[in-house]
LODREN-860545 format. One line per field, with one value per residue: residue number from 1; residue in three letters; x, z, y of N, C-alpha, C in turn. Coordinates in nm, 4 decimals, decimal comma, padded with zeros to 6 digits. Layout:
resi [NUM; ...]
resn [ALA; ...]
n.x [X; ...]
n.z [Z; ...]
n.y [Y; ...]
ca.x [X; ...]
ca.z [Z; ...]
ca.y [Y; ...]
c.x [X; ...]
c.z [Z; ...]
c.y [Y; ...]
***
This chain:
resi [1; 2; 3; 4; 5; 6; 7; 8; 9; 10; 11; 12; 13; 14; 15; 16; 17; 18; 19; 20; 21; 22; 23; 24; 25; 26; 27; 28; 29; 30; 31; 32; 33; 34; 35; 36; 37; 38; 39; 40; 41; 42; 43; 44; 45; 46; 47; 48; 49; 50; 51; 52; 53; 54; 55; 56; 57; 58; 59; 60; 61; 62; 63; 64; 65; 66; 67; 68; 69; 70; 71; 72; 73; 74; 75; 76; 77; 78; 79; 80; 81; 82; 83; 84; 85; 86; 87; 88; 89; 90; 91; 92; 93; 94; 95; 96; 97; 98; 99; 100; 101; 102; 103; 104; 105; 106; 107; 108; 109; 110; 111; 112; 113; 114; 115; 116; 117; 118; 119; 120; 121; 122; 123; 124; 125; 126; 127; 128; 129; 130; 131; 132; 133; 134; 135; 136; 137; 138; 139; 140; 141; 142; 143; 144; 145; 146; 147; 148; 149; 150; 151; 152; 153; 154; 155; 156; 157; 158; 159; 160; 161; 162; 163; 164; 165; 166; 167; 168; 169; 170; 171; 172; 173; 174; 175; 176; 177; 178; 179; 180; 181; 182; 183; 184; 185; 186; 187; 188; 189; 190; 191; 192; 193; 194; 195; 196; 197; 198; 199; 200; 201; 202; 203; 204; 205; 206]
resn [UNK; UNK; UNK; UNK; UNK; UNK; UNK; UNK; UNK; UNK; UNK; UNK; UNK; UNK; UNK; UNK; UNK; UNK; UNK; UNK; UNK; UNK; UNK; UNK; UNK; UNK; UNK; UNK; UNK; UNK; UNK; UNK; UNK; UNK; UNK; UNK; UNK; UNK; UNK; UNK; UNK; UNK; UNK; UNK; UNK; UNK; UNK; UNK; UNK; UNK; UNK; UNK; UNK; UNK; UNK; UNK; UNK; UNK; UNK; UNK; UNK; UNK; UNK; UNK; UNK; UNK; UNK; UNK; UNK; UNK; UNK; UNK; UNK; UNK; UNK; UNK; UNK; UNK; UNK; UNK; UNK; UNK; UNK; UNK; UNK; UNK; UNK; UNK; UNK; UNK; UNK; UNK; UNK; UNK; UNK; UNK; UNK; UNK; UNK; UNK; UNK; UNK; UNK; UNK; UNK; UNK; UNK; UNK; UNK; UNK; UNK; UNK; UNK; UNK; UNK; UNK; UNK; UNK; UNK; UNK; UNK; UNK; UNK; UNK; UNK; UNK; UNK; UNK; UNK; UNK; UNK; UNK; UNK; UNK; UNK; UNK; UNK; UNK; UNK; UNK; UNK; UNK; UNK; UNK; UNK; UNK; UNK; UNK; UNK; UNK; UNK; UNK; UNK; UNK; UNK; UNK; UNK; UNK; UNK; UNK; UNK; UNK; UNK; UNK; UNK; UNK; UNK; UNK; UNK; UNK; UNK; UNK; UNK; UNK; UNK; UNK; UNK; UNK; UNK; UNK; UNK; UNK; UNK; UNK; UNK; UNK; UNK; UNK; UNK; UNK; UNK; UNK; UNK; UNK; UNK; UNK; UNK; UNK; UNK; UNK; UNK; UNK; UNK; UNK; UNK; UNK]
n.x [00,9605; 01,1201; 01,3547; 01,2993; 01,2021; 01,2780; 01,2400; 01,0085; 00,8803; 00,8394; 00,6620; 00,4915; 00,1485; -00,0401; 00,2219; 00,1390; 00,2298; 00,2443; 00,3243; 00,5947; 00,9140; 01,0448; 01,3167; 01,3934; 01,2159; 01,3103; 01,5620; 01,4883; 01,3593; 01,5767; 01,7215; 01,5499; 01,5487; 01,8117; 01,8116; 01,6385; 01,7739; 01,7421; 01,4700; 01,2663; 00,9746; 00,8880; 00,6075; 00,3791; 00,1521; -00,0851; -00,2133; -00,4997; -00,6483; -00,8161; -00,8193; -00,5608; -00,4166; -00,5321; -00,4714; -00,1910; -00,1318; -00,0850; -00,1179; -00,4169; -00,5526; -00,6627; -00,7609; -00,6390; -00,4303; -00,2793; -00,2063; -00,0485; 00,1613; 00,2618; 00,3530; 00,5613; 00,7276; 00,8163; 01,0306; 01,2286; 01,2580; 01,3528; 01,5927; 01,7331; 01,7519; 01,9201; 02,1651; 02,2371; 02,4630; 02,5683; 02,4334; 02,0965; 02,0348; 01,9751; 02,0474; 01,8439; 01,5374; 01,2164; 00,9350; 00,6127; 00,3021; 00,0022; -00,2997; -00,5826; -00,7146; -00,8035; -00,7349; -00,5167; -00,3725; -00,3102; -00,1493; 00,0749; 00,1491; 00,2213; 00,4482; 00,6257; 00,6041; 00,7039; 00,5396; 00,1910; -00,0843; -00,4249; -00,7778; -01,0814; -01,3369; -01,2843; -01,3674; -01,3510; -01,0799; -00,9698; -01,0546; -00,9255; -00,6678; -00,6436; -00,6550; -00,4187; -00,2392; -00,2786; -00,1769; 00,0885; 00,1538; 00,1381; 00,3554; 00,5541; 00,6379; 00,6979; 00,4208; 00,4343; 00,6368; 00,5374; 00,4232; 00,1080; -00,1125; -00,3590; -00,5461; -00,7392; -01,0195; -01,2637; -01,3304; -01,4819; -01,4237; -01,1992; -01,2776; -01,2932; -01,0481; -00,9280; -01,0402; -00,9201; -00,6602; -00,7008; -00,7512; -00,5033; -00,3714; -00,1122; -00,0415; -00,2165; -00,3375; -00,4422; -00,6385; -00,5801; -00,7561; -00,7428; -00,9023; -00,8355; -00,6810; -00,7338; -00,6328; -00,7724; -00,9019; -00,6922; -00,6575; -00,8073; -00,7071; -00,4406; -00,4723; -00,5820; -00,3628; -00,1705; -00,2888; -00,3450; -00,1258; 00,0983; 00,1472; 00,3888; 00,7463; 00,8930; 00,9826; 00,8892; 00,6355; 00,4549]
n.z [-01,6178; -01,4228; -01,4558; -01,4035; -01,1479; -00,7925; -00,5399; -00,5198; -00,5215; -00,8085; -01,0817; -01,2966; -01,2727; -01,3434; -01,5416; -01,8123; -01,8064; -02,0436; -02,2410; -02,2893; -02,3424; -02,0654; -01,9888; -02,1250; -02,0077; -01,7443; -01,7853; -01,8860; -01,6599; -01,4834; -01,6125; -01,5896; -01,3149; -01,2632; -01,3873; -01,2181; -00,9832; -00,8154; -00,7440; -00,8488; -00,8599; -00,9616; -01,1188; -01,1945; -01,3676; -01,4626; -01,6900; -01,8596; -02,0240; -02,3028; -02,5436; -02,5744; -02,6357; -02,8789; -03,0392; -03,0526; -03,1383; -02,9630; -02,8127; -02,6537; -02,4975; -02,2112; -01,8757; -01,6876; -01,8406; -01,8819; -01,6203; -01,5681; -01,7428; -01,6248; -01,3845; -01,4745; -01,5790; -01,3697; -01,2044; -01,4010; -01,4494; -01,1975; -01,1863; -01,4028; -01,3205; -01,1054; -01,2163; -01,3853; -01,5106; -01,4942; -01,1621; -01,0276; -00,8591; -00,5799; -00,5409; -00,5414; -00,7016; -00,5911; -00,6330; -00,7374; -00,7418; -00,9072; -00,8240; -00,7640; -00,7595; -00,5723; -00,5794; -00,7485; -00,8268; -00,5856; -00,4656; -00,6302; -00,5702; -00,3001; -00,3352; -00,4824; -00,4595; -00,3401; -00,2828; -00,2657; -00,4658; -00,4924; -00,5697; -00,4327; -00,1711; 00,1860; 00,3292; 00,1387; 00,0733; 00,3201; 00,3444; 00,1225; 00,2014; 00,4185; 00,2836; 00,1373; 00,3501; 00,4281; 00,2045; 00,2270; 00,4640; 00,3800; 00,2039; 00,3731; 00,4197; 00,5667; 00,6141; 00,6771; 00,5282; 00,2937; 00,1531; 00,1766; -00,0514; -00,1896; -00,4696; -00,5069; -00,6779; -00,6588; -00,5234; -00,2910; -00,1314; 00,0048; 00,2427; 00,4025; 00,4902; 00,7386; 00,7858; 00,5880; 00,6872; 00,9172; 00,7907; 00,7206; 00,5232; 00,4074; 00,2097; 00,0433; -00,2635; -00,4762; -00,7559; -01,0256; -01,2763; -01,6382; -01,8931; -01,7811; -01,5542; -01,2892; -00,9762; -00,7433; -00,6056; -00,4522; -00,2348; 00,0006; 00,0886; 00,1401; 00,3433; 00,5358; 00,5698; 00,6771; 00,9160; 01,0474; 01,0032; 00,9445; 00,9717; 00,8902; 00,8847; 00,6651; 00,3993; 00,1417; 00,1807; 00,2386]
n.y [02,0444; 01,9244; 02,0621; 02,3337; 02,3521; 02,3287; 02,2080; 02,0472; 01,7144; 01,5050; 01,3518; 01,1136; 01,0419; 00,7989; 00,6481; 00,4319; 00,0968; -00,0491; 00,1257; 00,1633; 00,0045; -00,1715; -00,1463; 00,0851; 00,2682; 00,2736; 00,3891; 00,6386; 00,7383; 00,7548; 00,9571; 01,1841; 01,1958; 01,2759; 01,5295; 01,6610; 01,6631; 01,4475; 01,4149; 01,2648; 01,0583; 00,7445; 00,6786; 00,4255; 00,2086; -00,0512; 00,0321; 00,1655; 00,3317; 00,3073; 00,4501; 00,5587; 00,3266; 00,2528; 00,4798; 00,4762; 00,2266; 00,0155; -00,3087; -00,3781; -00,5754; -00,7689; -00,6645; -00,8341; -00,9385; -00,7068; -00,6513; -00,8767; -00,8232; -00,5917; -00,6981; -00,8570; -00,6614; -00,4939; -00,6129; -00,6055; -00,3311; -00,2498; -00,3937; -00,2814; -00,0112; -00,0487; -00,1045; 00,0996; 00,3451; 00,6692; 00,6132; 00,6566; 00,9696; 00,9587; 00,7041; 00,5185; 00,5162; 00,6008; 00,3863; 00,4293; 00,2765; 00,2785; 00,1442; -00,0726; -00,3136; -00,5982; -00,8699; -00,9193; -00,6808; -00,5390; -00,7251; -00,7098; -00,4498; -00,4879; -00,6417; -00,4821; -00,1980; 00,1262; 00,3302; 00,3440; 00,4243; 00,5210; 00,5533; 00,6898; 00,6980; 00,7509; 00,5156; 00,3112; 00,3202; 00,2539; -00,0125; -00,1322; -00,0811; -00,2534; -00,4957; -00,4754; -00,4820; -00,7460; -00,8826; -00,8054; -00,9344; -01,1992; -01,2207; -01,1616; -00,8965; -00,5801; -00,3847; -00,1180; -00,0140; 00,0800; 00,3687; 00,5261; 00,6654; 00,8906; 00,9913; 01,2678; 01,3442; 01,4659; 01,7703; 01,8026; 01,5888; 01,6596; 01,7668; 01,5490; 01,4835; 01,4186; 01,1710; 01,0207; 01,0194; 00,8645; 00,6282; 00,5503; 00,6882; 00,8967; 01,0722; 01,3102; 01,3768; 01,6226; 01,6788; 01,9029; 02,0363; 02,0237; 02,2286; 02,4771; 02,4680; 02,5503; 02,6485; 02,6768; 02,4594; 02,3651; 02,5253; 02,4693; 02,2080; 02,2840; 02,4690; 02,2978; 02,1227; 02,2977; 02,3688; 02,1271; 01,9632; 01,6846; 01,3319; 01,2412; 01,2737; 01,2929; 01,4967; 01,4399; 01,3460; 01,5399]
ca.x [00,9274; 01,2361; 01,4613; 01,2628; 01,1660; 01,3945; 01,2114; 00,8946; 00,8896; 00,7618; 00,6485; 00,3655; 00,0530; 00,0815; 00,2424; 00,0967; 00,3436; 00,2478; 00,3633; 00,7390; 01,0004; 01,0808; 01,4550; 01,3934; 01,1463; 01,4023; 01,6660; 01,4232; 01,3384; 01,7076; 01,7576; 01,4707; 01,5974; 01,9332; 01,7753; 01,5703; 01,8583; 01,7024; 01,3353; 01,1664; 00,9041; 00,8479; 00,4699; 00,3488; 00,0337; -00,1054; -00,2733; -00,6444; -00,7161; -00,8133; -00,7913; -00,4154; -00,3732; -00,5763; -00,4008; -00,0495; -00,1159; -00,0471; -00,2167; -00,4897; -00,5703; -00,7529; -00,7019; -00,5499; -00,3088; -00,1979; -00,1478; 00,0593; 00,2738; 00,3195; 00,4261; 00,6861; 00,8116; 00,8706; 01,1659; 01,3196; 01,2822; 01,4383; 01,7261; 01,7966; 01,7857; 02,0295; 02,2946; 02,2647; 02,5824; 02,5627; 02,3151; 02,0078; 02,0992; 01,9588; 02,0813; 01,7238; 01,4197; 01,0945; 00,8365; 00,4720; 00,2129; -00,1395; -00,3709; -00,6930; -00,7668; -00,7650; -00,6872; -00,3875; -00,3003; -00,2548; -00,0369; 00,1889; 00,1892; 00,2908; 00,5777; 00,7177; 00,5855; 00,7425; 00,4228; 00,0679; -00,1829; -00,5538; -00,8886; -01,1996; -01,3698; -01,2025; -01,4071; -01,2966; -00,9344; -00,9406; -01,0710; -00,8175; -00,5463; -00,6393; -00,6194; -00,2758; -00,1696; -00,2850; -00,0805; 00,2219; 00,1745; 00,1613; 00,4904; 00,6443; 00,6898; 00,6424; 00,3312; 00,4740; 00,7342; 00,4664; 00,3498; -00,0285; -00,1533; -00,4897; -00,5723; -00,8735; -01,0737; -01,3779; -01,2831; -01,5598; -01,3619; -01,0957; -01,3364; -01,2801; -00,9041; -00,8978; -01,0792; -00,8144; -00,5497; -00,7395; -00,7430; -00,3627; -00,3171; -00,0241; -00,0295; -00,3404; -00,3072; -00,5643; -00,6272; -00,6072; -00,8048; -00,7338; -00,7998; -00,8050; -00,5849; -00,7709; -00,5695; -00,8572; -00,9244; -00,5767; -00,6535; -00,8585; -00,6122; -00,3219; -00,5139; -00,5925; -00,2270; -00,1003; -00,3513; -00,3421; 00,0055; 00,1035; 00,2140; 00,5210; 00,8580; 00,9587; 00,9286; 00,8203; 00,5021; 00,3777]
ca.z [-01,4767; -01,3422; -01,4704; -01,3551; -01,0061; -00,7071; -00,4179; -00,5286; -00,5832; -00,9318; -01,1545; -01,3678; -01,1913; -01,3564; -01,6790; -01,8410; -01,8288; -02,1812; -02,3363; -02,3179; -02,2996; -01,9267; -01,9799; -02,1689; -01,9069; -01,6320; -01,8247; -01,8911; -01,5213; -01,4307; -01,6730; -01,5251; -01,1771; -01,2633; -01,4196; -01,1022; -00,8650; -00,7294; -00,6893; -00,9255; -00,8171; -01,0823; -01,1080; -01,3005; -01,3488; -01,5677; -01,8081; -01,8637; -02,1150; -02,4291; -02,6567; -02,5921; -02,7022; -03,0185; -03,1095; -03,0723; -03,1927; -02,8626; -02,7878; -02,5316; -02,4202; -02,0967; -01,7553; -01,6286; -01,9232; -01,8557; -01,4878; -01,5816; -01,8066; -01,5236; -01,2884; -01,5389; -01,6080; -01,2513; -01,1718; -01,5059; -01,4208; -01,0791; -01,2216; -01,4888; -01,2374; -01,0144; -01,2837; -01,4702; -01,4757; -01,3498; -01,0911; -00,9827; -00,7636; -00,4434; -00,5403; -00,5668; -00,7322; -00,5365; -00,7300; -00,6998; -00,8251; -00,9002; -00,8364; -00,6704; -00,7601; -00,4481; -00,5993; -00,8184; -00,8292; -00,4547; -00,4424; -00,7001; -00,4874; -00,1823; -00,3747; -00,5552; -00,4465; -00,2266; -00,2601; -00,3272; -00,4920; -00,5373; -00,5737; -00,3602; -00,0431; 00,2942; 00,3653; 00,0378; 00,0879; 00,4423; 00,3158; 00,0352; 00,2810; 00,4953; 00,1889; 00,1112; 00,4689; 00,4237; 00,1047; 00,2851; 00,5617; 00,3073; 00,1465; 00,4829; 00,4060; 00,6614; 00,5422; 00,7053; 00,4286; 00,1767; 00,1737; 00,1242; -00,1085; -00,2556; -00,5623; -00,4859; -00,7974; -00,6146; -00,4192; -00,1685; -00,0471; 00,0879; 00,3750; 00,4775; 00,4989; 00,8648; 00,7717; 00,5106; 00,7797; 01,0011; 00,7055; 00,6971; 00,4123; 00,4457; 00,0962; -00,0234; -00,3898; -00,5259; -00,8997; -01,0873; -01,4061; -01,7636; -01,9591; -01,7167; -01,4459; -01,1756; -00,8549; -00,6267; -00,5230; -00,3666; -00,1192; 00,1204; 00,1442; 00,1941; 00,4725; 00,6268; 00,5990; 00,7631; 01,0483; 01,1086; 00,9903; 00,8885; 01,0562; 00,8390; 00,8933; 00,5348; 00,3190; 00,0244; 00,2138; 00,2883]
ca.y [02,0632; 01,8855; 02,1621; 02,4673; 02,3475; 02,3032; 02,1341; 01,9557; 01,5823; 01,5072; 01,2264; 01,0936; 00,9659; 00,7198; 00,6055; 00,2951; 00,0086; -00,0989; 00,2280; 00,1662; -00,1039; -00,1434; -00,0998; 00,2248; 00,3479; 00,2905; 00,4845; 00,7698; 00,7815; 00,7954; 01,0853; 01,2893; 01,2017; 01,3587; 01,6676; 01,7185; 01,6559; 01,3376; 01,4372; 01,1903; 00,9383; 00,6719; 00,6325; 00,3293; 00,1261; -00,1507; 00,0950; 00,1463; 00,4244; 00,2349; 00,5384; 00,5639; 00,2041; 00,2605; 00,5868; 00,4450; 00,0925; -00,0823; -00,4130; -00,3443; -00,6971; -00,7653; -00,6083; -00,9338; -00,9446; -00,5878; -00,6695; -00,9743; -00,7543; -00,5034; -00,7807; -00,8981; -00,5451; -00,4274; -00,6593; -00,5594; -00,1895; -00,2416; -00,4431; -00,1810; 00,1049; -00,0842; -00,1157; 00,2144; 00,4233; 00,6891; 00,5669; 00,7646; 01,0601; 00,9069; 00,5637; 00,4391; 00,5972; 00,5402; 00,3398; 00,4438; 00,1960; 00,3117; 00,0174; -00,0895; -00,4500; -00,6639; -01,0054; -00,9232; -00,5534; -00,5050; -00,8164; -00,6510; -00,3362; -00,5404; -00,6972; -00,3947; -00,0529; 00,2094; 00,4148; 00,2960; 00,5292; 00,4724; 00,6479; 00,6471; 00,7589; 00,6943; 00,3798; 00,2203; 00,3172; 00,1785; -00,1550; -00,1760; -00,0782; -00,3784; -00,6018; -00,4603; -00,5326; -00,8922; -00,9284; -00,7862; -01,0413; -01,3242; -01,2241; -01,1275; -00,7603; -00,4843; -00,2927; 00,0190; 00,0308; 00,1316; 00,4936; 00,5191; 00,7940; 00,8929; 01,1011; 01,3213; 01,4086; 01,5449; 01,8626; 01,7872; 01,4858; 01,7218; 01,7872; 01,4233; 01,4561; 01,3505; 01,0307; 00,9549; 00,9949; 00,7518; 00,5098; 00,5185; 00,7670; 01,0074; 01,1637; 01,3476; 01,4418; 01,6853; 01,7019; 02,0327; 01,9903; 02,0972; 02,3106; 02,6050; 02,4441; 02,6339; 02,5968; 02,7036; 02,3399; 02,3374; 02,6153; 02,4021; 02,1103; 02,3511; 02,5228; 02,1834; 02,0765; 02,3933; 02,3689; 01,9950; 01,9020; 01,5503; 01,2327; 01,2047; 01,3687; 01,2889; 01,6076; 01,3906; 01,3018; 01,6532]
c.x [01,0463; 01,3424; 01,4270; 01,2168; 01,2880; 01,3647; 01,1054; 00,9352; 00,8028; 00,7612; 00,5151; 00,2753; -00,0578; 00,1014; 00,1962; 00,2180; 00,3581; 00,3087; 00,5106; 00,8058; 01,0485; 01,2250; 01,4634; 01,3271; 01,2374; 01,5091; 01,6098; 01,4027; 01,4696; 01,7489; 01,6818; 01,5142; 01,7218; 01,9016; 01,7153; 01,6568; 01,8108; 01,5625; 01,2269; 01,1057; 00,8539; 00,7087; 00,4327; 00,2232; 00,0174; -00,1584; -00,4217; -00,7123; -00,7079; -00,7795; -00,6416; -00,3663; -00,4124; -00,4922; -00,2577; -00,0248; -00,0663; -00,1570; -00,2838; -00,5074; -00,6725; -00,6821; -00,6041; -00,4207; -00,2191; -00,1345; -00,0323; 00,1834; 00,3424; 00,4036; 00,5590; 00,7823; 00,8808; 01,0075; 01,2697; 01,3576; 01,3776; 01,5809; 01,8012; 01,8387; 01,9074; 02,1647; 02,3253; 02,3864; 02,5831; 02,4296; 02,2213; 02,0720; 02,0923; 01,9994; 01,9633; 01,6047; 01,2967; 00,9974; 00,6971; 00,3891; 00,0694; -00,2208; -00,4829; -00,7460; -00,7137; -00,7044; -00,5492; -00,3087; -00,2373; -00,1453; 00,0897; 00,2418; 00,2707; 00,4314; 00,6760; 00,7115; 00,6530; 00,6251; 00,3044; -00,0256; -00,3120; -00,6550; -00,9999; -01,2207; -01,2938; -01,2377; -01,3478; -01,1458; -00,8939; -00,9507; -00,9585; -00,6837; -00,5319; -00,6026; -00,4703; -00,1942; -00,1674; -00,1872; 00,0620; 00,2529; 00,2065; 00,3024; 00,5971; 00,7164; 00,6222; 00,5523; 00,3651; 00,5775; 00,6684; 00,3888; 00,2127; -00,0694; -00,2862; -00,4961; -00,7174; -00,9171; -01,1914; -01,3332; -01,3572; -01,4967; -01,2488; -01,1471; -01,3248; -01,1338; -00,8668; -00,9337; -00,9776; -00,6939; -00,5791; -00,7333; -00,5993; -00,2974; -00,2287; -00,0089; -00,1667; -00,3044; -00,4372; -00,5456; -00,6594; -00,6364; -00,7719; -00,8773; -00,7593; -00,7035; -00,6083; -00,7140; -00,6524; -00,8830; -00,8084; -00,5785; -00,6989; -00,7604; -00,4853; -00,3528; -00,5225; -00,4544; -00,1581; -00,1587; -00,3320; -00,2025; -00,0061; 00,1758; 00,3604; 00,6244; 00,9342; 00,9004; 00,8563; 00,6724; 00,4161; 00,2976]
c.z [-01,3873; -01,3429; -01,4034; -01,2099; -00,9241; -00,5881; -00,4344; -00,5834; -00,7081; -00,9965; -01,2239; -01,2819; -01,2813; -01,5041; -01,6959; -01,8726; -01,9748; -02,2797; -02,3761; -02,2753; -02,1572; -01,9075; -02,0170; -02,0640; -01,7871; -01,6647; -01,8338; -01,7507; -01,4606; -01,4852; -01,6064; -01,3794; -01,1679; -01,2922; -01,2969; -00,9769; -00,7652; -00,6725; -00,7596; -00,8437; -00,9439; -01,0615; -01,2240; -01,2647; -01,4671; -01,6971; -01,8154; -01,9748; -02,2577; -02,5479; -02,6813; -02,6705; -02,8500; -03,0968; -03,1437; -03,1187; -03,0932; -02,8496; -02,6534; -02,4416; -02,3094; -01,9780; -01,6922; -01,7089; -01,8974; -01,7165; -01,4919; -01,6435; -01,7089; -01,4255; -01,3466; -01,5557; -01,4842; -01,2085; -01,2748; -01,4825; -01,3027; -01,1109; -01,3066; -01,4080; -01,1496; -01,0837; -01,3794; -01,4182; -01,5594; -01,2908; -01,0636; -00,8693; -00,6214; -00,4310; -00,5777; -00,5879; -00,6728; -00,6479; -00,6699; -00,7947; -00,8001; -00,9242; -00,7338; -00,6610; -00,6436; -00,4682; -00,6620; -00,7994; -00,6943; -00,4125; -00,5090; -00,6234; -00,3682; -00,2177; -00,4234; -00,5203; -00,3231; -00,1840; -00,3331; -00,3461; -00,5410; -00,5336; -00,4834; -00,2298; 00,0693; 00,3304; 00,2680; 00,0525; 00,2124; 00,4171; 00,2282; 00,1095; 00,3657; 00,4062; 00,1570; 00,2294; 00,4690; 00,3211; 00,1571; 00,3846; 00,4918; 00,2516; 00,2476; 00,4592; 00,5087; 00,5864; 00,5670; 00,6094; 00,3087; 00,2147; 00,1084; 00,0737; -00,1808; -00,3484; -00,5452; -00,6108; -00,7633; -00,5013; -00,2872; -00,0742; 00,0388; 00,2294; 00,4631; 00,4956; 00,6267; 00,8580; 00,6887; 00,6003; 00,8682; 00,9229; 00,6705; 00,5850; 00,4671; 00,3341; 00,0341; -00,1478; -00,4492; -00,6723; -00,9353; -01,2340; -01,5219; -01,8075; -01,8835; -01,6037; -01,3276; -01,0473; -00,7286; -00,5423; -00,4290; -00,2379; 00,0087; 00,1735; 00,1990; 00,3305; 00,5762; 00,6680; 00,6989; 00,9046; 01,1212; 01,1078; 00,9320; 00,9829; 01,0157; 00,8623; 00,7618; 00,4481; 00,1942; 00,0530; 00,2653; 00,1750]
c.y [02,0297; 01,9948; 02,2940; 02,4688; 02,3082; 02,2128; 02,0254; 01,8196; 01,5832; 01,3699; 01,2217; 01,0061; 00,9113; 00,6889; 00,4616; 00,2092; -00,0320; -00,0003; 00,2219; 00,0364; -00,0750; -00,0972; 00,0489; 00,3136; 00,3741; 00,3941; 00,6259; 00,8259; 00,8297; 00,9322; 01,2002; 01,3050; 01,2893; 01,5050; 01,7357; 01,7207; 01,5511; 01,3489; 01,3552; 01,0768; 00,8702; 00,6131; 00,5432; 00,2510; 00,0327; -00,0895; 00,0646; 00,2241; 00,3705; 00,3241; 00,5506; 00,4430; 00,2060; 00,3605; 00,5479; 00,3021; -00,0104; -00,1881; -00,3862; -00,4663; -00,6824; -00,7006; -00,7062; -00,9455; -00,8250; -00,5946; -00,7690; -00,9096; -00,6592; -00,5830; -00,8287; -00,7812; -00,4889; -00,4810; -00,6145; -00,4139; -00,1746; -00,2854; -00,3408; -00,0594; 00,0764; -00,0873; 00,0001; 00,2912; 00,5503; 00,6432; 00,6837; 00,8437; 01,0062; 00,7611; 00,4758; 00,5324; 00,5294; 00,5025; 00,3522; 00,3593; 00,2405; 00,1859; 00,0099; -00,2302; -00,5323; -00,8025; -01,0131; -00,7943; -00,5201; -00,6029; -00,7629; -00,5303; -00,3846; -00,5873; -00,5918; -00,2460; 00,0049; 00,2972; 00,3515; 00,4135; 00,4667; 00,5858; 00,5975; 00,7213; 00,6882; 00,5502; 00,2775; 00,2078; 00,2388; 00,0289; -00,2077; -00,1751; -00,2037; -00,4963; -00,5955; -00,5124; -00,6855; -00,9491; -00,9130; -00,8977; -01,1727; -01,3332; -01,1829; -00,9943; -00,6708; -00,3873; -00,1468; 00,0732; 00,0979; 00,2565; 00,4807; 00,6576; 00,7795; 01,0133; 01,1434; 01,3974; 01,4996; 01,6378; 01,8489; 01,6849; 01,5415; 01,7428; 01,6625; 01,3833; 01,3823; 01,2026; 00,9540; 00,9251; 00,8745; 00,6207; 00,4728; 00,5964; 00,8792; 01,1100; 01,1868; 01,4279; 01,4940; 01,7225; 01,8460; 02,0042; 02,0847; 02,1288; 02,4368; 02,5918; 02,5396; 02,5726; 02,6216; 02,5783; 02,3062; 02,4192; 02,5463; 02,2970; 02,1734; 02,4104; 02,4117; 02,1338; 02,1679; 02,3952; 02,2366; 01,9330; 01,7630; 01,4578; 01,2130; 01,3149; 01,3728; 01,3994; 01,5595; 01,3661; 01,4168; 01,7177]
***
């Protein structure tokens, strides 16, 4: 995808932290970033899909253990990205963290993410966004530095796009499902985008 496209931002939404050594993951991200000409977003999360862990022999552990491992890995990833030679094309690859837990996961987002991604209806996202703002305040980070994004699995939720905007979301991501990869669910959000526009002037956030 990085090689055959020219403008779209791309990345995995999201890779499980447990699947790879953090140094290796950073180097892989840098490689894809170069192939794409600097369009990669590094999407990462604590991991949740137990079948993957069973199939590949990874230790599944508890959700808290996987979050602790993610928290340890993120500084390593950042440090590795900062010293790779050649460096990422833009100098710095944006890190997207997929998370929803209010006690631990959103604290990790506040500390490390450039982009936050979650799931849910606008009311839930608004509440979690307030929790994220509180974590940012505790660590003295400007919450405006973190892009808010939502993955929409139910096409009906596209009709509530304006409510997501009111909740602080700037990136609406709509799932296209296997095996047929029907792109029809994308027609409504594209129409909404073209009619309503977006708050952001950053092309990555459109």
